C-alpha positions as CSV (number, residue, x, y, z in Angstrom):
1,M,-86.0,-3.2,45.7
2,R,-83.0,-5.0,45.5
3,R,-84.6,-7.6,43.0
4,G,-85.6,-4.5,40.8
5,Y,-82.0,-3.5,40.6
6,I,-81.0,-6.8,39.5
7,F,-83.5,-7.0,36.7
8,L,-82.6,-3.5,35.5
9,W,-78.9,-4.5,35.5
10,V,-79.6,-7.8,33.6
11,G,-81.9,-5.9,31.2
12,C,-79.1,-3.3,30.4
13,F,-76.5,-6.2,29.9
14,L,-78.9,-8.0,27.5
15,S,-79.5,-4.8,25.6
16,L,-75.9,-4.0,25.2
17,N,-75.1,-7.6,24.2
18,V,-78.0,-7.4,21.5
19,H,-76.6,-4.2,20.0
20,A,-73.0,-5.6,19.9
21,Q,-74.4,-8.6,17.9
22,L,-75.9,-6.6,15.4
23,L,-72.7,-5.6,13.7
24,Q,-69.4,-7.3,13.2
25,V,-66.5,-4.9,13.0
26,T,-62.9,-5.6,12.1
27,M,-60.0,-3.3,12.0
28,T,-57.0,-4.5,9.9
29,T,-54.0,-3.1,8.1
30,D,-51.9,-4.7,5.0
31,R,-48.8,-5.4,7.2
32,K,-47.7,-5.6,10.8
33,N,-44.6,-3.3,10.6
34,F,-43.8,0.1,9.2
35,L,-41.1,2.5,9.1
36,P,-41.1,5.9,10.9
37,N,-43.5,8.4,9.3
38,Q,-44.9,5.8,6.8
39,A,-48.5,5.9,6.0
40,V,-50.4,3.7,8.4
41,V,-53.6,2.9,6.5
42,V,-56.3,1.1,8.6
43,K,-59.4,-0.6,7.2
44,L,-62.5,-0.6,9.1
45,T,-65.0,-3.2,7.9
46,V,-68.5,-3.2,9.2
47,T,-70.7,-6.3,8.6
48,N,-74.5,-5.9,9.2
49,V,-75.4,-9.4,10.6
50,S,-79.0,-8.1,11.8
51,S,-82.4,-7.9,10.1
52,L,-82.1,-4.1,10.3
53,N,-80.5,-1.5,8.2
54,V,-78.0,0.6,10.3
55,I,-76.9,4.1,9.7
56,L,-73.2,5.0,10.4
57,A,-71.0,7.8,9.9
58,D,-73.8,10.3,10.8
59,G,-72.0,12.6,13.1
60,E,-68.6,14.3,13.8
61,D,-67.9,11.8,16.5
62,W,-69.2,8.5,15.0
63,I,-65.9,7.0,15.4
64,Q,-63.0,7.7,17.8
65,F,-59.4,6.6,17.5
66,S,-56.9,6.4,20.2
67,A,-53.3,5.0,20.1
68,H,-50.8,3.8,22.8
69,D,-47.2,2.7,22.9
70,G,-45.8,-0.5,24.3
71,R,-45.7,0.9,27.8
72,G,-49.4,1.8,27.7
73,I,-48.5,5.6,27.2
74,P,-51.0,7.7,24.9
75,V,-49.4,8.7,21.6
76,L,-49.5,12.3,20.5
77,R,-52.6,13.1,18.4
78,N,-52.3,15.7,15.7
79,G,-56.0,15.7,14.5
80,N,-59.1,13.7,13.9
81,P,-60.1,11.5,11.0
82,P,-62.3,13.3,8.4
83,R,-66.0,12.6,8.9
84,G,-66.9,11.5,5.4
85,K,-70.6,10.9,4.3
86,S,-73.3,9.0,6.2
87,V,-73.7,5.4,5.1
88,L,-76.6,3.1,5.2
89,V,-75.5,-0.3,5.8
90,E,-78.2,-2.8,4.7
91,N,-78.9,-6.1,6.5
92,G,-76.6,-8.7,5.3
93,K,-74.2,-6.3,3.6
94,R,-70.8,-4.6,4.5
95,H,-69.1,-1.5,4.2
96,V,-65.4,-0.7,4.4
97,W,-63.8,2.8,5.6
98,T,-60.3,3.5,5.1
99,F,-58.4,5.9,7.6
100,Q,-55.0,7.3,7.3
101,L,-53.7,7.4,10.8
102,A,-50.1,8.5,10.3
103,P,-50.9,12.3,10.2
104,I,-53.4,11.9,13.0
105,F,-50.9,10.1,15.4
106,D,-47.2,10.6,15.7
107,F,-45.7,7.4,14.6
108,S,-42.2,8.8,14.1
109,K,-40.1,6.8,16.5
110,P,-39.6,2.9,16.6
111,G,-41.7,0.9,18.9
112,V,-44.9,-1.2,19.2
113,F,-48.2,0.6,19.0
114,T,-51.8,-0.4,19.6
115,I,-54.8,1.3,17.9
116,H,-58.2,1.5,19.7
117,A,-61.4,2.4,17.9
118,R,-65.0,3.1,19.2
119,I,-68.0,3.5,17.1
120,K,-71.1,5.5,18.2
121,I,-74.5,4.3,16.8
122,R,-77.0,7.0,17.2
123,Q,-79.7,4.8,15.9
124,F,-79.3,2.7,18.9
125,N,-79.4,5.4,21.4
126,N,-75.9,6.4,21.1
127,F,-74.7,2.8,21.7
128,I,-70.8,2.6,21.8
129,L,-69.3,-0.4,20.2
130,D,-65.5,-1.1,20.9
131,V,-63.6,-2.6,18.2
132,K,-61.0,-5.2,18.8
133,P,-57.6,-3.4,19.1
134,L,-55.0,-3.5,16.3
135,K,-51.3,-3.9,17.2
136,F,-48.3,-3.2,14.9
137,Q,-44.7,-2.2,14.8
138,V,-42.6,0.8,13.8
139,V,-39.1,-0.2,12.8
140,A,-36.1,1.8,12.0
141,G,-35.1,-0.5,9.1
142,V,-31.5,-0.7,7.6
143,K,-30.0,2.3,5.9
144,I,-28.8,1.2,2.4
145,A,-27.9,4.6,0.7
146,E,-28.4,8.4,1.2
147,M,-28.4,11.4,-1.1
148,R,-28.5,15.0,-0.3
149,R,-29.4,17.5,-2.9
150,G,-30.6,21.2,-3.2
151,V,-33.8,21.6,-5.2
152,A,-35.2,24.9,-6.7
153,P,-37.2,26.9,-4.4
154,R,-41.1,27.5,-5.2
155,Q,-40.4,31.5,-4.9
156,V,-38.0,33.2,-6.9
157,G,-35.3,34.8,-5.0
158,Q,-35.5,32.2,-2.2
159,P,-32.4,29.9,-1.2
160,P,-32.7,26.3,-2.6
161,D,-34.5,23.9,-0.4
162,L,-32.4,20.9,0.8
163,R,-33.7,17.4,0.4
164,T,-32.4,14.1,1.9
165,Y,-33.3,10.9,-0.1
166,T,-32.6,7.7,2.0
167,L,-33.2,4.1,0.9
168,R,-34.0,1.8,3.8
169,S,-34.9,-1.9,3.8
170,T,-37.0,-4.1,6.3
171,R,-39.0,-7.2,6.3
172,V,-42.6,-7.2,5.3
173,H,-44.5,-10.5,5.3
174,G,-41.3,-12.4,5.7
175,R,-39.7,-10.6,2.5
176,T,-37.3,-7.9,2.2
177,H,-38.8,-4.5,0.8
178,L,-37.1,-1.5,-0.1
179,F,-38.4,2.0,1.1
180,L,-37.5,5.7,-0.1
181,R,-37.8,8.4,2.5
182,V,-37.9,11.9,1.4
183,E,-37.3,14.7,3.9
184,G,-35.8,18.2,3.9
185,T,-36.6,21.9,4.2
186,L,-39.9,23.9,3.1
187,G,-38.5,27.4,3.7
188,N,-37.5,27.5,7.2
189,E,-39.3,24.4,8.3
190,M,-38.0,20.7,8.4
191,R,-40.7,18.2,7.2
192,I,-41.0,14.6,6.1
193,Y,-42.6,14.7,2.7
194,N,-43.1,10.9,2.0
195,V,-42.2,7.4,2.9
196,L,-42.6,5.1,-0.3
197,D,-42.7,1.3,-0.2
198,L,-41.0,0.5,-3.4
199,G,-41.7,-3.2,-3.1
200,R,-39.7,-6.3,-2.5
201,K,-36.0,-6.5,-3.3
202,V,-33.5,-9.4,-3.2
203,P,-31.3,-9.6,-0.3
204,F,-28.2,-9.4,-2.3
205,G,-27.2,-6.6,-4.7
206,K,-27.1,-2.7,-4.1
207,P,-29.8,-0.5,-5.2
208,Q,-28.8,2.5,-7.4
209,M,-30.1,6.1,-6.8
210,E,-29.6,9.2,-9.1
211,M,-31.0,12.6,-9.5
212,D,-31.2,14.3,-12.9
213,P,-31.0,18.0,-13.8
214,K,-34.8,18.4,-13.3
215,G,-34.6,17.3,-9.6
216,V,-36.2,13.9,-10.3
217,T,-34.9,11.0,-8.3
218,H,-34.3,7.6,-10.0
219,V,-34.1,4.2,-8.3
220,F,-33.1,1.2,-9.8
221,F,-32.9,-2.2,-7.9
222,Q,-33.3,-6.0,-8.4
223,F,-36.4,-7.8,-7.0
224,Y,-36.3,-11.1,-8.8
225,A,-33.7,-13.4,-10.4
226,K,-33.8,-11.8,-13.6
227,N,-35.9,-8.7,-12.8
228,F,-35.3,-5.0,-11.8
229,R,-37.7,-2.3,-10.8
230,Y,-37.2,1.3,-11.9
231,Y,-38.9,4.3,-10.0
232,Q,-38.9,8.1,-10.6
233,V,-39.8,10.3,-7.7
234,D,-40.2,14.1,-7.4
235,A,-39.0,16.4,-4.8
236,Q,-42.1,16.1,-2.8
237,G,-41.6,12.3,-2.6
238,Q,-44.6,11.5,-5.0
239,L,-44.5,8.7,-7.5
240,L,-43.8,9.8,-11.1
241,V,-43.0,6.5,-12.7
242,R,-42.8,2.8,-12.0
243,Q,-41.5,0.3,-14.5
244,T,-40.1,-3.2,-14.7
245,Y,-37.0,-4.6,-16.5
246,F,-35.5,-7.8,-17.2
247,F,-32.0,-9.2,-18.3
248,H,-30.7,-12.4,-19.8
249,K,-27.1,-12.5,-19.0
250,Y,-25.4,-9.5,-17.5
251,P,-27.0,-7.2,-14.8
252,P,-28.2,-3.9,-16.0
253,A,-27.3,-0.6,-14.6
254,L,-28.6,2.8,-13.9
255,V,-26.3,5.3,-15.7
256,R,-26.0,9.1,-16.2
257,G,-25.2,10.5,-19.6
258,D,-22.7,13.4,-20.5
259,D,-25.7,15.8,-20.7
260,G,-27.0,14.7,-17.0
261,R,-29.9,12.5,-18.3
262,V,-30.3,9.3,-16.4
263,G,-31.2,6.1,-18.0
264,I,-31.0,2.3,-18.0
265,T,-28.6,0.1,-20.0
266,G,-28.3,-3.6,-20.5
267,A,-32.1,-4.5,-19.9
268,H,-35.4,-5.0,-21.6
269,R,-38.5,-3.4,-20.2
270,E,-41.6,-5.6,-19.6
271,L,-44.9,-3.6,-19.6
272,M,-46.8,-4.7,-16.6
273,K,-50.2,-4.3,-14.9
274,D,-48.8,-2.2,-12.1
275,D,-46.8,0.2,-14.2
276,F,-47.4,3.8,-13.4
277,P,-48.5,5.5,-15.4
278,K,-50.8,2.7,-16.4
279,V,-50.1,1.0,-19.8
280,P,-53.1,0.0,-22.0
281,D,-53.5,-3.8,-22.2
282,R,-53.0,-3.6,-26.1
283,K,-49.5,-2.1,-25.6
284,R,-48.3,-4.6,-22.9
285,T,-45.3,-6.2,-24.7
286,S,-41.6,-6.3,-24.0
287,I,-39.2,-3.5,-25.4
288,G,-35.8,-4.6,-26.5
289,A,-32.6,-3.5,-24.7
290,P,-30.9,-0.4,-26.3
291,S,-27.2,-0.6,-27.4
292,R,-26.6,2.6,-25.5
293,P,-28.1,4.3,-22.4
294,V,-31.6,5.6,-23.2
295,S,-33.9,7.5,-20.8
296,P,-36.8,5.3,-19.7
297,N,-39.1,8.1,-20.9
298,L,-37.9,7.6,-24.3
299,L,-38.4,3.9,-24.1
300,L,-42.1,4.7,-22.8
301,K,-42.7,6.7,-26.1
302,K,-41.2,4.2,-28.4
């Protein structure tokens, strides 16, 4: 009888080991540190190294995430990832899923966090495959500037909503990056609208931030020896414009005209591949610097 139990245990172990070797699964992020409430995007890559075709994402509970802080305490969960559509991963092929985990888990405070994932494969009698945990850090960053403004309410007769725009910097892959955090009120509720990564910046120099009469926030900062980045962001923290400028001798500036319009003076605009909105390839040339402050929107139409 004891020998029968041993054979049964060995058989189960070999079965689990065979199933685990059918798929190679990795979980990654594009960085190892984030700001509080920043979008934490996780990529799950599944490579089918077997001779079989495998069906995944064929149930509500096909993948389960959990998160723990540095002390091993579970992180508060605010929901579940969307199921998506069933996917057939053919033998020798791979498939990548992208999950946004910041709304699902509360990463609003600095600390070290670990993400765990488990995949259920119904095709293999509900076999559970544990994915290698992913560790990252949430850091407060360094506050550079802050601006508080009232914005028009969405309903007539309501008081203005309050917005706080905060520029913070932290290191990403060994380089200093600039972030814009938009938070404020929505009626009687306080909420975080967005945390935007504006890209790398030089360690020296102070970014400029202004708001125009339409409630659009303008951010202008240096990211290379002769290059500046320019952003426009709306009251919900959504990106409206991303442009690149360069100068020859004297650094440019973000200025406000007598009519309240915000523009850039002392720089040439360089049309780039990562411009937003995207510029067609045939129009990707430089635009000369104006002799007086001109709205970047006017430069875009020129």
